[in-house]
N, C-alpha and C positions, 0 to 999 in steps of 0.2 A: 428173597427180595433183592433186587438188583441195586447197584450203586446209583443207576439213573433214577430209579424210583425214589431213593432217599434224597438225592439232590433235588428232585422236583418237589418233594414234600418240604424240604428245607426252604426252598424258594417260596412256596405257598406260606409257610410260617413267617418268613421274613416280610412278605407282602402284608400279612395281617398285623405284624408288629409295626410296620410303617403306617398302616391305616390307624392303629391305636394312637400313634404320635400325632398324625394329622388331625384326628377327630378330638382327641383329648386336650392337646396342647397348642395346636396351630390353627384350629378352626376359625378363629376370628382375627388372625394375622393376615397381612396382605398375601402371603404365600398360600395360606389355607383358603382364603376367599377366591384366589385365582384358580387353585386346583378344583374347587367345587363350584366355581362360577356363581358365587353368592355376593350379595351386597353387604356392606357393613351392618346395616340394620337387621337383615335376616340372620347374619352370623351372630350378632349379639343376642337376638331373640331366641335362637335355637342352640346356643352354646351348651346348655345343660343336656339337652337331648343328644347332641353330637358326642359329648363326653361319655354318656351312657352307651351309645353305639360303639364308641372306641373301646370301651371296657370289654364289650362282648367280642370284639375282634381280637383283643388281647387274650381272652380265654381260648379262642380258636387257635391262636399261635401257640399258647402254652400246651394245649392238648396235643398238637402236632409234634412239638419238641419232646413232650413226654413219650409219645409213641416212638419217636426216633431214638430216644435214650434207651428204650427197652430192647432195641434191635428186633430180632425175629419175634420175640415174645410180645412185641407191641403191635402186631399186625391188626388185631381187632380195634385197637385204639386209633391207629392211623386211619383205618377204614371209616370208623365212626366220625372222626373229626373232619376228614375229607368230605364225607357225605353232608355234614353240617355246613361246610364251606360252600358246597355245590348248591344245596337248598337255599342258603342265604343269598347266594349270587343270583340264582334264578328268580327268587322273590324280589330282590332289589332291582333286577333288570325289568321285571314286570311292573313294578310299582314306583320306582324312583328314576332310574336312568338306564337306558340300554347298555351304556358303557360298562356297567357293573358286570354284565355277562362276560365281557372280555377280560376285565382285570381281576375278577374273583372266580366266577364259575368255571370258565374254560381252563385256567391253570389247575383248579381243583380236579376237574374231569381228567385232564392229562396225567396228573400225578396219580390219581386212582387207577387209571388204565395201566400205567407203568407198574404200579404196585400189584395189581391183580393179574397182569398179563404174563 
């Protein structure tokens, strides 16, 4: 595994940690509403759902960090969690916002390509 792959995986993990913070803690703040383009009413009504989604993003970040911590022995863990990131990104792009493809799925695809290339 190359340094570039590990850097890309670390970047994907950081993105998902950022998503966790946005969805769990900043969802109904002015910053969170601006990021997601939501109204105060929608943010208040969907706050619990967003927090749940943020928790899942935290699990993705934790899995990627776990794989990185294991070094070469973590190859299968990295592949699994990157695949989860990609599937979630494609599904999100198909059902919620096309932007998710670019902020979640494509970074995951690039990291996986570096990892397996």
